[in-house]
C-alpha positions as CSV (number, residue, x, y, z in Angstrom):
1,X,112.0,80.6,71.9
2,X,110.5,84.1,72.2
3,X,112.7,85.9,74.7
4,X,110.7,89.1,74.8
5,X,109.9,90.3,78.4
6,X,106.6,89.2,79.7
7,X,105.9,86.3,77.2
8,X,104.8,82.9,78.6
9,X,108.2,81.4,77.6
10,X,110.2,84.0,79.5
11,X,108.2,85.0,82.6
12,X,109.9,86.9,85.3
13,X,109.7,85.4,88.8
14,X,107.1,86.9,91.2
15,X,109.7,88.9,93.1
16,X,110.6,90.7,89.8
17,X,107.2,91.2,88.3
18,X,107.4,94.9,89.2
19,X,109.9,95.3,86.4
20,X,107.5,93.9,83.8
21,X,104.6,95.9,85.2
22,X,106.6,99.1,85.0
23,X,107.0,98.6,81.2
24,X,103.3,97.9,80.5
25,X,101.0,100.5,79.1
26,X,99.3,102.4,81.9
27,X,95.7,103.1,82.3
28,X,94.0,106.5,82.3
29,X,90.4,107.7,82.8
30,X,88.1,110.4,81.5
31,X,86.1,110.4,84.8
32,X,85.6,113.8,86.3
33,X,86.0,115.0,90.0
34,X,84.0,118.2,89.7
35,X,83.4,119.6,93.2
36,X,85.1,116.7,95.0
37,X,87.3,117.7,97.9
38,X,90.8,116.3,97.4
39,X,93.4,116.6,100.1
40,X,97.0,116.1,98.9
41,X,100.3,116.6,100.7
42,X,103.6,117.7,99.1
43,X,102.4,119.6,96.1
44,X,105.2,122.1,95.4
45,X,107.3,119.8,93.1
46,X,107.6,116.5,91.4
47,X,104.8,113.9,91.7
48,X,102.7,115.9,94.1
49,X,102.8,119.0,91.9
50,X,101.8,117.0,88.8
51,X,99.0,115.2,90.6
52,X,97.6,118.4,91.9
53,X,97.5,119.8,88.4
54,X,95.8,116.7,87.0
55,X,93.2,116.7,89.9
56,X,92.5,120.4,89.2
57,X,92.2,119.6,85.5
58,X,89.5,117.1,86.4
59,X,87.6,119.7,88.4
60,X,88.6,118.7,91.9
61,X,88.6,121.2,94.8
62,X,92.2,121.0,96.1
63,X,93.2,121.2,99.7
64,X,97.0,121.3,99.8
65,X,99.3,120.7,102.7
66,X,102.8,122.0,102.1
67,X,105.9,122.8,104.1
68,X,107.0,126.0,102.2
69,X,104.4,128.7,102.3
70,X,105.8,130.8,99.4
71,X,106.0,127.8,97.1
72,X,102.6,126.6,98.2
73,X,101.1,130.0,97.4
74,X,102.6,129.9,93.9
75,X,101.0,126.5,93.2
76,X,97.7,127.6,94.7
77,X,97.6,130.7,92.5
78,X,98.6,128.6,89.4
79,X,95.8,126.1,90.0
80,X,93.1,128.7,90.5
81,X,94.3,130.7,87.5
82,X,94.9,127.9,85.0
83,X,92.0,125.6,85.9
84,X,89.4,127.8,87.6
85,X,89.1,125.5,90.6
86,X,89.2,126.2,94.4
87,X,92.6,125.6,95.9
88,X,93.1,125.9,99.7
89,X,96.5,125.8,101.4
90,X,97.6,124.6,104.8
91,X,101.2,124.8,106.1
92,X,102.8,122.0,108.0
93,X,106.3,120.6,108.2
94,X,105.8,116.8,108.3
95,X,108.9,116.4,110.5
96,X,106.8,117.9,113.3
97,X,103.8,115.7,114.3
98,X,102.3,118.6,116.2
99,X,102.2,120.6,112.9
100,X,100.5,117.7,111.2
101,X,98.0,117.6,114.0
102,X,97.2,121.3,113.7
103,X,96.8,121.1,109.9
104,X,94.7,118.0,110.2
105,X,92.4,119.5,112.8
106,X,92.1,122.7,110.8
107,X,91.1,120.8,107.7
108,X,88.7,118.6,109.6
109,X,87.0,121.8,111.1
110,X,86.7,123.5,107.7
111,X,85.8,120.5,105.5
112,X,83.0,118.3,106.8
113,X,83.4,116.0,103.8
114,X,86.6,114.8,102.1
115,X,86.4,112.7,98.9
116,X,90.1,111.9,98.3
117,X,93.2,111.9,100.5
118,X,96.5,111.5,98.8
119,X,99.5,111.0,101.2
120,X,102.3,112.0,98.9
121,X,104.8,114.0,101.1
122,X,108.2,112.2,101.4
123,X,111.9,112.7,102.1
124,X,115.1,110.9,101.5
125,X,118.3,111.4,103.6
126,X,121.8,110.0,103.0
127,X,122.6,110.4,106.7
128,X,120.7,109.7,109.9
129,X,118.7,112.7,111.1
130,X,116.1,113.0,113.8
131,X,112.8,114.9,113.8
132,X,112.0,117.4,116.6
133,X,109.9,114.5,118.0
134,X,113.0,112.3,118.2
135,X,112.1,109.9,115.3
136,X,114.4,109.0,112.4
137,X,113.4,111.6,109.8
138,X,112.5,109.4,106.9
139,X,110.3,107.2,109.0
140,X,108.7,110.2,110.7
141,X,107.9,112.1,107.5
142,X,106.9,109.3,105.2
143,X,105.1,107.0,107.7
144,X,104.2,108.6,111.0
145,X,103.0,111.9,109.5
146,X,100.8,110.3,106.9
147,X,99.5,107.8,109.5
148,X,98.5,110.6,111.9
149,X,97.0,112.7,109.1
150,X,94.8,109.8,107.9
151,X,93.6,109.1,111.4
152,X,92.8,112.7,112.0
153,X,90.7,113.0,108.8
154,X,88.7,109.8,109.1
155,X,85.5,111.5,110.1
156,X,85.3,113.7,107.0
157,X,86.4,110.8,104.8
158,X,83.5,108.8,106.1
159,X,81.2,111.7,105.4
160,X,82.5,111.7,101.8
161,X,81.9,108.0,101.2
162,X,82.5,106.5,98.8
163,X,85.9,108.1,99.4
164,X,89.4,107.1,98.7
165,X,92.8,107.3,100.5
166,X,96.0,106.7,98.5
167,X,99.4,106.2,99.9
168,X,102.2,107.1,97.5
169,X,104.8,104.3,98.1
170,X,107.8,102.9,96.2
171,X,109.1,99.7,94.7
172,X,112.1,100.4,96.9
173,X,110.2,98.7,99.7
174,X,111.4,95.4,98.1
175,X,115.0,95.9,98.9
176,X,115.1,95.6,102.7
177,X,113.0,94.8,105.7
178,X,111.6,96.7,108.8
179,X,113.2,96.3,112.2
180,X,110.6,97.2,114.8
181,X,113.2,97.1,117.5
182,X,115.3,99.8,115.9
183,X,113.0,102.2,114.0
184,X,115.2,105.1,114.6
185,X,118.4,103.4,113.6
186,X,120.2,103.9,116.9
187,X,121.7,100.4,116.9
188,X,122.6,99.8,113.3
189,X,124.8,101.7,110.7
190,X,122.5,104.0,108.9
191,X,121.8,103.4,105.2
192,X,119.5,106.0,103.6
193,X,117.9,103.7,101.0
194,X,117.2,101.1,103.6
195,X,115.6,103.7,105.9
196,X,113.5,104.9,103.0
197,X,112.4,101.4,102.2
198,X,111.6,100.6,105.8
199,X,109.3,103.7,106.0
200,X,107.5,102.6,102.9
201,X,107.1,99.0,104.3
202,X,105.5,100.4,107.5
203,X,103.1,102.5,105.3
204,X,102.0,99.4,103.4
205,X,101.4,97.4,106.5
206,X,99.2,100.1,108.1
207,X,97.3,100.8,104.8
208,X,96.1,97.2,104.9
209,X,94.8,97.6,108.5
210,X,93.0,100.8,107.5
211,X,91.4,98.9,104.6
212,X,90.2,96.1,106.9
213,X,89.0,98.4,109.7
214,X,87.0,100.8,107.5
215,X,85.8,98.4,104.8
216,X,82.1,98.9,105.8
217,X,82.4,102.7,105.9
218,X,82.8,103.3,102.2
219,X,86.4,104.5,102.5
220,X,89.0,102.6,100.4
221,X,92.8,102.6,101.1
222,X,95.3,101.7,98.4
223,X,99.0,102.0,97.9
224,X,100.8,102.9,94.7
225,X,104.3,103.2,93.3
226,X,104.3,106.3,91.1
227,X,107.0,105.1,88.8
228,X,110.7,106.0,88.5
229,X,110.2,109.7,87.8
230,X,112.1,112.9,88.3
231,X,111.4,114.7,91.6
232,X,113.0,116.9,94.2
233,X,113.1,114.2,96.9
234,X,116.6,114.0,98.4
235,X,117.4,117.7,97.6
236,X,118.0,118.1,101.4
237,X,121.3,116.2,101.0
238,X,124.7,117.6,100.2
239,X,125.8,119.4,97.0
240,X,127.4,116.3,95.5
241,X,124.2,114.3,95.8
242,X,122.1,117.2,94.4
243,X,124.4,117.5,91.4
244,X,124.4,113.7,90.8
245,X,120.6,113.6,91.1
246,X,120.0,116.6,88.8
247,X,122.5,115.9,86.0
248,X,123.0,112.2,86.0
249,X,120.1,110.3,87.8
250,X,117.4,112.4,86.2
251,X,118.6,111.5,82.8
252,X,117.2,108.0,83.3
253,X,113.9,109.0,85.0
254,X,110.5,109.6,83.5
255,X,108.4,112.8,83.4
256,X,106.5,113.1,86.7
257,X,103.4,114.0,84.7
258,X,103.0,110.3,84.0
259,X,102.7,109.7,87.8
260,X,100.2,112.5,88.0
261,X,98.0,110.7,85.4
262,X,98.4,107.4,87.3
263,X,97.4,109.0,90.6
264,X,94.4,110.6,89.0
265,X,93.3,107.2,87.6
266,X,93.4,105.7,91.1
267,X,91.6,108.6,92.6
268,X,88.9,109.0,90.0
269,X,88.1,105.9,87.9
270,X,84.7,104.4,88.7
271,X,86.0,100.9,88.4
272,X,88.0,101.3,91.6
273,X,85.3,102.7,93.8
274,X,85.1,99.5,96.0
275,X,88.7,98.4,95.5
276,X,90.7,98.5,98.8
277,X,93.9,97.2,100.3
278,X,95.7,96.8,97.0
279,X,99.2,97.7,95.8
280,X,99.5,99.3,92.4
281,X,102.6,99.8,90.2
282,X,101.3,103.0,88.8
283,X,98.0,101.7,87.6
284,X,98.8,98.0,87.4
285,X,97.8,95.9,90.5
286,X,100.6,93.7,91.8
287,X,101.7,92.0,95.0
288,X,104.0,93.8,97.3
289,X,107.0,92.1,99.0
290,X,105.9,89.3,101.3
291,X,107.3,91.0,104.4
292,X,105.2,94.0,103.7
293,X,102.0,92.0,104.1
294,X,103.1,89.4,106.7
295,X,100.0,89.3,109.1
296,X,101.7,89.1,112.4
297,X,104.1,91.9,111.5
298,X,101.2,94.0,110.1
299,X,99.4,94.1,113.4
300,X,102.7,94.9,115.2
301,X,103.5,97.8,112.9
302,X,99.9,99.1,113.4
303,X,100.2,98.9,117.2
304,X,103.6,100.6,117.3
305,X,102.4,103.3,115.0
306,X,99.3,104.0,117.1
307,X,101.4,104.2,120.2
308,X,103.7,106.7,118.6
309,X,101.0,109.1,117.3
310,X,98.6,108.7,120.2
311,X,99.8,111.8,122.1
312,X,98.8,113.8,119.0
313,X,95.3,112.3,118.9
314,X,94.3,113.4,122.4
315,X,91.2,115.5,122.3
316,X,90.6,115.0,118.6
317,X,87.4,113.1,119.0
């Protein structure tokens, strides 16, 4: 019997197919994005930084949303110097939904057309922390901020049709569920990885509703796992975690440039122009965990998300 991974004789169960997909050769594209307006969050390190460089290499006009102005300026100057493209910078801390609102409205005012939106900003916390708005920080940054930003930018995304929205997710969503009755972890012991996974699950649910709602408007919404790569996520935790991540965990992780290439493929390849509502393991389409696509839960997550960001949508048109 041939026991090599992925053969017909030794096929992994559906729940573990993501392991096989992670080992497959990934796709790439030579398609260009010259003059296309690409909004991307979290570009000062890791996956977002590599994606921004690859988009610039492909000729895209970058609109970056970053938390740290100094680091954002450095990336902005690098992109314009090395690739000769336009790179704009907006500052917003995604822990504060009002800052997301201000950045979104400023971008909407300046850019009447957006061709690509990449929701990449994320955070990981070992202990429970709350945002200024009172939300558990991981859920607030990963899910609520990207949900609000996407809603704010729908008008220019429609103007840019065919346009694409990409949510950077994680295979970690497979390792727990989502408790709508305790989104802020007030009733349960806090586990950082479970909170991270729950935020990604919420993001997957709402991405599917976006895909359904705007299917006739020429805007596609897809979700992708960028691969197990080195990044600065989690560097807000204590010294021990930072040392562990930098000197032990990173030894087993891939170069984030691979993720940048995968993101570029999903943002630029012509074959994906009409593909929407799909989950990709880098560039390989796969099924997410069943509880991330459960229809009744999907609508409930959307309704709760809408209610939580509604105060920041007032007067936005």
